[in-house]
C-alpha positions as CSV (number, residue, x, y, z in Angstrom):
1,X,108.8,87.1,133.7
2,X,109.8,89.8,136.0
3,X,111.3,89.7,139.4
4,X,108.7,90.6,142.1
5,X,109.2,90.4,145.8
6,X,111.5,87.6,145.7
7,X,109.7,85.6,143.1
8,X,109.2,85.6,139.1
9,X,106.0,86.8,138.0
10,X,104.7,86.4,134.4
11,X,103.1,89.7,133.3
12,X,100.6,88.0,131.1
13,X,99.0,85.1,132.9
14,X,100.4,85.8,136.4
15,X,102.1,82.8,137.1
16,X,104.8,82.7,140.0
17,X,108.0,80.9,140.1
18,X,110.4,81.0,143.1
19,X,113.5,83.0,142.6
20,X,116.7,80.6,143.1
21,X,119.6,83.3,143.0
22,X,118.1,86.8,143.0
23,X,121.5,88.2,141.8
24,X,121.2,86.6,138.4
25,X,117.9,88.3,137.6
26,X,117.7,92.1,136.6
27,X,115.0,94.1,134.6
28,X,116.1,95.6,131.5
29,X,114.0,98.1,129.8
30,X,113.9,98.4,125.9
31,X,113.3,101.4,124.0
32,X,110.5,100.4,121.3
33,X,109.9,102.2,118.0
34,X,107.8,105.4,118.5
35,X,104.2,104.5,117.3
36,X,102.8,106.9,114.8
37,X,99.1,108.3,114.3
38,X,97.2,107.8,111.4
39,X,94.4,110.4,110.9
40,X,91.6,109.3,108.5
41,X,90.0,112.0,106.8
42,X,86.1,111.2,105.7
43,X,85.8,113.6,103.5
44,X,86.8,113.4,99.7
45,X,89.8,115.4,98.4
46,X,89.8,116.0,94.9
47,X,93.5,116.4,93.3
48,X,92.7,115.4,89.7
49,X,91.9,118.4,87.2
50,X,88.3,118.4,85.7
51,X,87.1,119.1,82.2
52,X,83.9,119.6,80.4
53,X,82.8,115.9,79.5
54,X,79.2,114.2,79.4
55,X,79.0,111.1,81.4
56,X,77.3,108.4,79.5
57,X,75.6,107.2,82.7
58,X,74.1,110.1,84.5
59,X,74.7,112.9,81.9
60,X,76.8,115.1,84.2
61,X,78.8,117.5,82.3
62,X,82.2,117.5,84.4
63,X,84.6,114.9,84.8
64,X,88.2,114.4,86.2
65,X,90.8,113.6,83.9
66,X,94.4,111.5,83.7
67,X,96.8,110.2,81.2
68,X,98.3,106.6,81.3
69,X,100.5,105.0,78.9
70,X,98.9,101.9,78.4
71,X,100.5,100.5,75.2
72,X,104.0,100.8,73.8
73,X,106.0,103.9,74.3
74,X,105.7,104.9,70.8
75,X,101.9,105.1,70.7
76,X,100.1,107.9,72.5
77,X,98.7,107.4,75.6
78,X,95.1,106.7,76.9
79,X,93.2,109.5,78.5
80,X,90.6,108.3,81.3
81,X,87.9,110.3,82.6
82,X,85.8,109.8,86.1
83,X,82.4,111.9,86.5
84,X,82.6,114.0,89.3
85,X,79.0,112.9,90.4
86,X,78.5,109.2,90.0
87,X,82.2,108.1,89.7
88,X,81.6,106.3,86.3
89,X,85.2,105.7,84.6
90,X,85.7,105.4,80.9
91,X,88.5,106.1,78.4
92,X,89.3,107.7,75.3
93,X,92.2,106.5,72.9
94,X,93.8,109.2,70.9
């Protein structure tokens, strides 16, 4: 509630209450955090490297690839591929 014209007024519902001692009430402003804006881009940004690999699903000859350690550290990593056309993902163990 905020003091206004000798009364306390709720900023949400508008209800009012009589001020008993006007000297006891004061407005204290608080600085909130700055709000950041989020920009959503609808286009797809490709950041993974591509290679020549045939997609088993659509026959496309280009795929993005990445390596991931899926087993113990003393074993070789797993290579994943994702078709650039239909987004089908498969893996290749080495």
